VEXGUDO-221834 format. One record per residue (C-alpha): x, y, z. Coordinates in steps of 0.5 Angstrom, whole numbers, plus 500, padded with zeros to 3 digits. Layout:
! VEXGUDO-221834
XYZ/...
END
This chain:
! VEXGUDO-221834
871333678/866330684/871331689/872338687/865340687/864337694/870341696/867347693/860346696/863345703/867352702/861355700/857352706/862354711/862361708/854362708/854360715/860363717/858370714/851369717/853371724/856378721/849379718/846378724/850383728/848388722/841387723/841387730/843394730/836396728/831390729/829386735/832379735/827375735/823379730/829379726/830371726/822371724/823375718/829371716/825365716/819368712/824369706/827362707/820359707/817362701/823360697/823353700/815352698/817355691/822349691/817344693/812347688/817347682/820340683/813337684/814334691/809331696/808336701/802334705/804330711/800323711/803320718/804321725/811321724/811326719/807331723/812329729/818331724/815338722/814339730/821337732/824341726/820347726/819348734/826346736/831346730/828353727/824356732/827354739/834354736/834361733/830365738/836363743/841364738/839371736/838373743/845371745/848374739/845381741/850381747/856378744/860379738/859375731/866371732/864369740/857367737/860362732/865359737/859357742/855354737/860350735/859346741/853343738/857336736/860336743/853336747/849332742/852325745/850326752/843327749/843321744/845317750/839319754/834318748/837313743/837306744/844302743/848308744/854308748/858314752/866312752/871315757/874320751/867323750/866324757/873328757/871331750/865334753/868337759/874340755/869343751/865346757/872349759/873352752/866356753/868358760/874361757/870365752/865367757/869369763/873375761/870382761/863378762/857380766/850378768/847383763/853382758/858377755/856371760/849372759/850372751/854366752/849362756/843364751/848361746/849355749/842354750/841355743/846349741/843345746/836346743/839344736/842338739/836336742/832337736/837333732/837327736/829327736/829328729/834322728/829317731/823319726/822316719/818321716/815319709/815326706/821328702/827332706/826339702/818338704/820337711/825343711/819347708/814346713/820347718/821354716/814355716/812353723/819356725/817363723/810362726/813360732/818366732/813371730/809369736/815369741/816376738/809379740/810377747/817379748/818385752/821391748/819388741/814393738/813393731/812401731/820401733/822397727/826400722/829397715/835402713/839399707/844395711/839392715/835390709/841387705/843383712/836380712/836378705/842375705/840371711/834369708/837367701/844365702/845363709/838359710/836357703/842356700/846354706/841348707/841346700/848346700/848342707/843336704/847336698/853334702/850330707/848325701/855325698/860325705/855323710/854326717/860325720/865329715/860334714/860336722/867339721/863345718/862347725/869348726/870352719/864357720/867360726/874361723/870365717/865368722/872371726/875373719/869376716/867380723/874383723/874385716/867388715/865390723/872391726/871386731/877384735/880377735/883376742/887370745/882368750/877367744/882363740/884359746/877357748/876355740/882351741/879347747/872346743/875343737/879338742/873337746/870335739/876330737/875327744/868326743/869323736/875319737/873313734/870316728/875320726/880314727/876310722/875316717/882319717/886313719/887310712/889317709/895317713/897309713/893307719/887303720/882299715/885300708/886296702/893292700/894289693/897282694/903281689/902285683/895287684/890285678/890278676/889280669/884275667/877277670/877285671/878284678/884285683/887281688/886285694/885284701/883288707/888290712/886292719/891293724/897290720/893283719/891282712/884278711/883275704/877275700/873269699/875268692/883268694/881263700/878258694/871259697/865257692/858261692/855255696/861256701/860263702/852263703/853257708/858261712/854268712/848264714/850257717/843255719/836258720/829257723/
END
Protein backbone atom coordinates (compact mmCIF):
# COMPACT_ATOMS: atom_id res chain seq x y z
CA UNK A 1 0.00 0.00 0.00
CA UNK A 2 2.82 2.41 0.91
CA UNK A 3 4.63 1.52 -2.33
CA UNK A 4 1.42 2.19 -4.26
CA UNK A 5 0.97 5.61 -2.63
CA UNK A 6 4.59 6.47 -3.35
CA UNK A 7 4.13 5.59 -7.00
CA UNK A 8 0.97 7.69 -7.21
CA UNK A 9 2.77 10.64 -5.60
CA UNK A 10 5.68 10.32 -8.04
CA UNK A 11 3.35 10.31 -11.07
CA UNK A 12 1.37 13.23 -9.60
CA UNK A 13 4.57 15.23 -9.07
CA UNK A 14 5.83 14.49 -12.58
CA UNK A 15 2.48 15.60 -14.03
CA UNK A 16 2.25 18.74 -11.85
CA UNK A 17 5.74 19.87 -12.87
CA UNK A 18 5.64 18.58 -16.45
CA UNK A 19 2.29 20.20 -17.28
CA UNK A 20 3.53 23.48 -15.76
CA UNK A 21 5.52 24.22 -18.92
CA UNK A 22 2.35 24.24 -21.05
CA UNK A 23 0.66 26.50 -18.50
CA UNK A 24 3.64 28.87 -18.72
CA UNK A 25 3.36 28.80 -22.52
CA UNK A 26 -0.31 29.81 -22.31
CA UNK A 27 0.27 32.60 -19.81
CA UNK A 28 3.18 34.08 -21.75
CA UNK A 29 0.85 34.99 -24.61
CA UNK A 30 -0.53 37.91 -22.56
CA UNK A 31 1.70 38.30 -19.48
CA UNK A 32 5.32 39.54 -19.41
CA UNK A 33 7.59 36.68 -18.28
CA UNK A 34 9.08 37.93 -15.00
CA UNK A 35 5.80 39.44 -13.78
CA UNK A 36 4.09 36.15 -14.66
CA UNK A 37 6.60 34.27 -12.49
CA UNK A 38 6.08 36.77 -9.65
CA UNK A 39 2.30 36.34 -9.71
CA UNK A 40 2.72 32.57 -9.66
CA UNK A 41 4.66 32.76 -6.41
CA UNK A 42 2.31 35.33 -4.91
CA UNK A 43 -0.36 32.64 -4.99
CA UNK A 44 1.97 29.90 -3.73
CA UNK A 45 3.27 32.14 -0.91
CA UNK A 46 -0.27 32.73 0.38
CA UNK A 47 -1.02 29.00 0.32
CA UNK A 48 2.21 28.03 2.10
CA UNK A 49 1.78 30.78 4.70
CA UNK A 50 -1.72 29.44 5.37
CA UNK A 51 -0.30 25.93 5.78
CA UNK A 52 2.22 27.23 8.33
CA UNK A 53 -0.59 28.88 10.31
CA UNK A 54 -2.92 25.85 10.14
CA UNK A 55 -0.19 23.47 11.31
CA UNK A 56 1.03 25.97 13.92
CA UNK A 57 4.62 25.67 12.74
CA UNK A 58 7.45 27.87 13.96
CA UNK A 59 7.96 30.59 11.36
CA UNK A 60 10.31 33.14 12.94
CA UNK A 61 13.96 32.81 11.87
CA UNK A 62 16.13 32.68 14.97
CA UNK A 63 19.64 31.97 13.70
CA UNK A 64 21.98 33.30 11.05
CA UNK A 65 21.67 29.97 9.26
CA UNK A 66 17.88 30.36 9.09
CA UNK A 67 18.28 33.72 7.37
CA UNK A 68 20.90 32.31 5.00
CA UNK A 69 18.60 29.40 4.12
CA UNK A 70 15.78 31.84 3.35
CA UNK A 71 18.11 34.03 1.27
CA UNK A 72 19.47 31.11 -0.75
CA UNK A 73 16.11 29.42 -1.33
CA UNK A 74 14.25 32.66 -2.01
CA UNK A 75 16.99 34.40 -3.99
CA UNK A 76 18.34 31.51 -6.07
CA UNK A 77 15.92 28.56 -6.02
CA UNK A 78 12.87 30.76 -6.57
CA UNK A 79 13.79 34.29 -7.67
CA UNK A 80 16.85 33.73 -9.87
CA UNK A 81 15.86 30.33 -11.21
CA UNK A 82 12.32 31.22 -12.26
CA UNK A 83 13.27 34.62 -13.69
CA UNK A 84 15.59 32.92 -16.19
CA UNK A 85 13.15 30.04 -16.72
CA UNK A 86 10.21 32.25 -17.70
CA UNK A 87 12.43 34.49 -19.84
CA UNK A 88 13.92 31.46 -21.57
CA UNK A 89 10.60 29.82 -22.29
CA UNK A 90 9.37 32.97 -24.00
CA UNK A 91 11.70 31.94 -26.87
CA UNK A 92 11.21 28.15 -27.03
CA UNK A 93 8.49 25.53 -26.76
CA UNK A 94 7.37 23.97 -23.49
CA UNK A 95 8.97 20.64 -24.43
CA UNK A 96 12.38 22.20 -25.14
CA UNK A 97 12.16 24.20 -21.90
CA UNK A 98 11.47 21.08 -19.84
CA UNK A 99 14.29 19.13 -21.49
CA UNK A 100 16.89 21.85 -20.92
CA UNK A 101 15.83 22.14 -17.27
CA UNK A 102 16.39 18.39 -16.90
CA UNK A 103 20.11 19.21 -17.19
CA UNK A 104 20.05 20.41 -13.55
CA UNK A 105 21.25 17.10 -11.98
CA UNK A 106 24.17 17.07 -14.43
CA UNK A 107 25.48 20.56 -13.69
CA UNK A 108 25.13 20.00 -9.93
CA UNK A 109 28.21 17.73 -9.40
CA UNK A 110 30.81 20.28 -10.65
CA UNK A 111 29.32 22.93 -8.37
CA UNK A 112 29.30 20.50 -5.46
CA UNK A 113 32.96 19.72 -6.15
CA UNK A 114 33.81 23.41 -5.88
CA UNK A 115 31.66 24.29 -2.88
CA UNK A 116 31.21 21.19 -0.72
CA UNK A 117 33.98 19.51 1.28
CA UNK A 118 34.87 15.86 0.68
CA UNK A 119 33.35 15.80 -2.79
CA UNK A 120 35.02 13.75 -5.53
CA UNK A 121 34.51 14.04 -9.27
CA UNK A 122 35.18 10.79 -11.12
CA UNK A 123 35.88 10.29 -14.82
CA UNK A 124 32.35 9.02 -15.66
CA UNK A 125 30.88 12.20 -14.16
CA UNK A 126 33.15 14.34 -16.35
CA UNK A 127 32.03 12.33 -19.38
CA UNK A 128 28.40 12.68 -18.26
CA UNK A 129 28.70 16.46 -18.05
CA UNK A 130 30.16 16.61 -21.56
CA UNK A 131 27.49 14.30 -22.99
CA UNK A 132 24.76 16.38 -21.35
CA UNK A 133 26.19 19.57 -22.83
CA UNK A 134 26.27 17.94 -26.27
CA UNK A 135 22.57 17.16 -25.79
CA UNK A 136 21.90 20.85 -25.15
CA UNK A 137 23.77 21.81 -28.33
CA UNK A 138 21.75 19.27 -30.34
CA UNK A 139 18.53 20.85 -29.05
CA UNK A 140 19.63 24.48 -29.41
CA UNK A 141 21.31 24.68 -32.79
CA UNK A 142 18.70 23.50 -35.36
CA UNK A 143 16.72 26.54 -36.50
CA UNK A 144 18.21 28.67 -33.75
CA UNK A 145 19.18 32.33 -33.81
CA UNK A 146 20.54 34.84 -31.34
CA UNK A 147 17.05 36.29 -30.88
CA UNK A 148 15.32 32.93 -30.90
CA UNK A 149 15.94 29.35 -29.84
CA UNK A 150 19.65 29.64 -29.00
CA UNK A 151 19.00 32.60 -26.68
CA UNK A 152 16.10 30.76 -25.07
CA UNK A 153 18.15 27.62 -24.47
CA UNK A 154 21.00 29.73 -23.05
CA UNK A 155 18.66 31.42 -20.58
CA UNK A 156 17.21 28.06 -19.58
CA UNK A 157 20.70 26.64 -19.08
CA UNK A 158 21.43 29.57 -16.75
CA UNK A 159 18.17 28.78 -14.92
CA UNK A 160 19.30 25.17 -14.43
CA UNK A 161 22.73 26.32 -13.22
CA UNK A 162 21.26 28.84 -10.77
CA UNK A 163 18.98 26.15 -9.32
CA UNK A 164 21.90 23.72 -9.00
CA UNK A 165 23.98 26.41 -7.28
CA UNK A 166 21.15 27.15 -4.86
CA UNK A 167 20.72 23.45 -4.10
CA UNK A 168 24.42 22.98 -3.35
CA UNK A 169 24.58 26.07 -1.13
CA UNK A 170 21.38 25.07 0.67
CA UNK A 171 22.85 21.63 1.38
CA UNK A 172 25.62 23.27 3.41
CA UNK A 173 23.13 24.93 5.76
CA UNK A 174 21.55 23.44 8.87
CA UNK A 175 18.52 25.63 9.48
CA UNK A 176 16.33 25.24 12.57
CA UNK A 177 13.02 26.18 10.95
CA UNK A 178 10.66 23.47 9.64
CA UNK A 179 11.00 22.80 5.92
CA UNK A 180 7.53 24.12 5.12
CA UNK A 181 8.27 27.38 6.94
CA UNK A 182 11.51 27.81 5.01
CA UNK A 183 9.65 27.21 1.75
CA UNK A 184 6.95 29.72 2.71
CA UNK A 185 9.64 32.32 3.36
CA UNK A 186 11.38 31.36 0.10
CA UNK A 187 8.24 31.99 -1.91
CA UNK A 188 7.61 35.33 -0.21
CA UNK A 189 11.21 36.46 -0.79
CA UNK A 190 11.27 35.02 -4.31
CA UNK A 191 8.00 36.69 -5.29
CA UNK A 192 9.28 40.03 -3.95
CA UNK A 193 12.53 39.68 -5.89
CA UNK A 194 10.66 38.79 -9.08
CA UNK A 195 8.37 41.82 -8.70
CA UNK A 196 11.47 44.00 -8.29
CA UNK A 197 13.12 42.53 -11.39
CA UNK A 198 9.90 42.95 -13.35
CA UNK A 199 9.71 46.64 -12.45
CA UNK A 200 13.17 47.23 -13.95
CA UNK A 201 12.86 44.86 -16.91
CA UNK A 202 12.23 46.67 -20.22
CA UNK A 203 8.81 46.04 -21.68
CA UNK A 204 7.15 44.84 -18.49
CA UNK A 205 4.51 47.49 -17.86
CA UNK A 206 1.44 46.88 -15.78
CA UNK A 207 -0.61 49.03 -18.15
CA UNK A 208 -0.17 46.44 -20.90
CA UNK A 209 -1.15 43.43 -18.75
CA UNK A 210 -4.38 41.59 -19.46
CA UNK A 211 -5.83 38.51 -17.78
CA UNK A 212 -8.16 36.65 -20.14
CA UNK A 213 -9.72 33.48 -18.83
CA UNK A 214 -7.06 31.19 -20.33
CA UNK A 215 -4.21 33.20 -18.77
CA UNK A 216 -5.96 33.40 -15.41
CA UNK A 217 -6.56 29.63 -15.44
CA UNK A 218 -2.90 29.01 -16.28
CA UNK A 219 -1.79 31.31 -13.46
CA UNK A 220 -4.02 29.63 -10.89
CA UNK A 221 -2.91 26.19 -12.08
CA UNK A 222 0.75 27.14 -11.70
CA UNK A 223 0.28 28.68 -8.26
CA UNK A 224 -1.98 26.02 -6.74
CA UNK A 225 -1.16 22.74 -8.51
CA UNK A 226 2.36 23.04 -9.93
CA UNK A 227 3.91 25.08 -7.11
CA UNK A 228 2.02 24.51 -3.84
CA UNK A 229 0.85 20.97 -4.64
CA UNK A 230 4.06 20.05 -6.44
CA UNK A 231 6.32 21.16 -3.60
CA UNK A 232 4.22 19.33 -1.00
CA UNK A 233 4.39 16.12 -3.04
CA UNK A 234 8.14 16.67 -3.48
CA UNK A 235 8.83 16.88 0.26
CA UNK A 236 6.61 13.88 1.03
CA UNK A 237 8.55 11.84 -1.53
CA UNK A 238 11.88 13.18 -0.29
CA UNK A 239 11.17 11.64 3.12
CA UNK A 240 10.08 8.33 1.60
CA UNK A 241 12.55 7.60 -1.20
CA UNK A 242 15.44 10.04 -0.74
CA UNK A 243 17.02 12.57 -3.04
CA UNK A 244 18.69 10.13 -5.46
CA UNK A 245 15.58 8.25 -6.51
CA UNK A 246 13.53 11.45 -6.49
CA UNK A 247 15.97 13.14 -8.88
CA UNK A 248 14.61 10.81 -11.57
CA UNK A 249 11.51 13.02 -11.68
CA UNK A 250 13.68 15.41 -13.72
CA UNK A 251 13.49 12.88 -16.56
CA UNK A 252 9.79 12.14 -16.24
CA UNK A 253 8.71 15.80 -16.40
CA UNK A 254 10.06 16.44 -19.95
CA UNK A 255 8.08 13.47 -21.24
CA UNK A 256 4.91 14.82 -19.61
CA UNK A 257 5.71 18.33 -20.90
CA UNK A 258 6.17 17.06 -24.45
CA UNK A 259 2.94 15.03 -24.42
CA UNK A 260 0.85 17.83 -22.83
CA UNK A 261 2.37 20.41 -25.20
CA UNK A 262 1.56 18.18 -28.17
CA UNK A 263 -2.02 17.45 -27.03
CA UNK A 264 -2.91 20.92 -25.69
CA UNK A 265 -0.83 23.32 -27.78
CA UNK A 266 -0.10 21.31 -30.91
CA UNK A 267 3.68 21.50 -30.38
CA UNK A 268 5.76 19.22 -32.59
CA UNK A 269 8.18 16.70 -31.06
CA UNK A 270 11.16 16.60 -33.43
CA UNK A 271 13.76 13.86 -33.83
CA UNK A 272 16.57 16.23 -32.78
CA UNK A 273 14.69 17.11 -29.58
CA UNK A 274 14.33 13.41 -28.75
CA UNK A 275 18.04 12.84 -29.52
CA UNK A 276 19.06 15.77 -27.30
CA UNK A 277 16.94 14.45 -24.44
CA UNK A 278 18.46 10.97 -24.85
CA UNK A 279 21.95 12.46 -24.59
CA UNK A 280 20.99 14.38 -21.44
CA UNK A 281 19.59 11.22 -19.85
CA UNK A 282 22.79 9.36 -20.78
CA UNK A 283 24.81 12.16 -19.22
CA UNK A 284 22.79 11.86 -16.02
CA UNK A 285 23.41 8.11 -15.95
CA UNK A 286 27.17 8.65 -16.22
CA UNK A 287 27.15 11.32 -13.51
CA UNK A 288 25.18 9.04 -11.15
CA UNK A 289 26.74 5.75 -12.22
CA UNK A 290 27.80 4.61 -8.73
CA UNK A 291 24.52 5.64 -7.12
CA UNK A 292 22.41 3.99 -9.81
CA UNK A 293 24.45 0.79 -9.42
CA UNK A 294 24.01 0.82 -5.66
CA UNK A 295 20.25 1.41 -5.92
CA UNK A 296 19.41 -0.61 -9.02
CA UNK A 297 21.93 -3.46 -8.81
CA UNK A 298 20.05 -5.54 -6.22
CA UNK A 299 16.87 -5.23 -8.28
CA UNK A 300 18.47 -7.14 -11.18
CA UNK A 301 20.46 -9.59 -9.07
CA UNK A 302 23.76 -7.74 -8.77
CA UNK A 303 25.37 -5.54 -6.14
CA UNK A 304 24.71 -5.65 -2.35
CA UNK A 305 21.81 -7.98 -1.53
CA UNK A 306 20.45 -10.33 1.13
CA UNK A 307 21.08 -14.06 0.82
CA UNK A 308 19.37 -16.71 2.95
CA UNK A 309 21.65 -19.40 4.27
CA UNK A 310 20.26 -22.91 4.44
CA UNK A 311 16.50 -22.62 4.89
CA UNK A 312 16.43 -19.01 5.99
CA UNK A 313 14.77 -18.52 9.37
CA UNK A 314 15.96 -20.75 12.18
CA UNK A 315 12.52 -20.85 13.72
CA UNK A 316 13.67 -20.17 17.28
CA UNK A 317 14.39 -16.49 17.83
CA UNK A 318 12.19 -14.90 15.18
CA UNK A 319 15.27 -13.76 13.28
CA UNK A 320 16.64 -15.12 10.03
CA UNK A 321 20.05 -16.54 9.29
CA UNK A 322 20.70 -14.18 6.40
CA UNK A 323 24.05 -12.79 5.37
CA UNK A 324 25.05 -9.89 3.14
CA UNK A 325 26.45 -10.69 -0.30
CA UNK A 326 28.65 -8.13 -2.05
CA UNK A 327 30.15 -8.99 -5.45
CA UNK A 328 29.58 -12.68 -4.80
CA UNK A 329 31.19 -12.70 -1.35
CA UNK A 330 28.98 -13.68 1.60
CA UNK A 331 29.56 -11.82 4.87
CA UNK A 332 28.11 -13.61 7.91
CA UNK A 333 26.35 -11.78 10.71
CA UNK A 334 27.96 -11.55 14.16
CA UNK A 335 25.62 -14.17 15.62
CA UNK A 336 26.63 -16.65 12.93
CA UNK A 337 30.29 -16.05 13.68
CA UNK A 338 29.69 -16.82 17.35
CA UNK A 339 30.54 -13.32 18.57
CA UNK A 340 29.11 -12.23 21.90
CA UNK A 341 27.94 -8.69 22.66
CA UNK A 342 31.35 -8.03 24.25
CA UNK A 343 33.14 -9.31 21.17
CA UNK A 344 31.05 -7.05 18.93
CA UNK A 345 31.64 -3.91 20.96
CA UNK A 346 35.37 -4.64 21.09
CA UNK A 347 35.46 -5.12 17.34
CA UNK A 348 33.63 -1.86 16.66
CA UNK A 349 35.60 0.21 19.19
CA UNK A 350 38.90 -1.53 19.91
CA UNK A 351 40.29 1.34 21.95
CA UNK A 352 39.54 4.89 22.94
CA UNK A 353 41.27 7.99 24.26
